[in-house]
C-alpha positions, 0 to 999 in steps of 0.5 A: 406591821402592815404590808407597806411597812414591811416593804419599807423596812425590807427596802431599807435593810437591803438597800433596794428601792421601795418598788423593787422590795414590793416586787420581791415581796409579791413574788415571794407570796405568789411562790408560797401560795402556788407551793401550798396549793400543790400541798407542798410543805414550806420550811424556812430555817430559823423561822418555821414550817407552813403546811396545808392539812386536810380536816376530815368531815365530822358530825356536829350536833346543834345544842338547841335543836339537837339536829345532827349536821355533817361538816364537810372536809376542808383544807387548813393552812397551819404554821409551826414556828421553829424552836429558835423563833419561839425562844426569841419571842419568849425572850422578848416577852420576858423583858 
């Protein structure tokens, strides 16, 4: 499902116009991005948790040249689904 399909389904389920649903989705994404940039954790009941985690710097070795390289620290976005969502996906997969 792409963004346009998602917006269409959302507008159908909520009885909104496609334009209004698109504004709603854009606002949601903007708010989520802003909160994650501030390193806040976003938790949605019955869905899961979004979190920005910092990966520490580390040393890796190039297997061909045996040269050691320093990989700088970086931020990584993680998502952990809630148990209810995992159960729904597993039940759908089993059918």
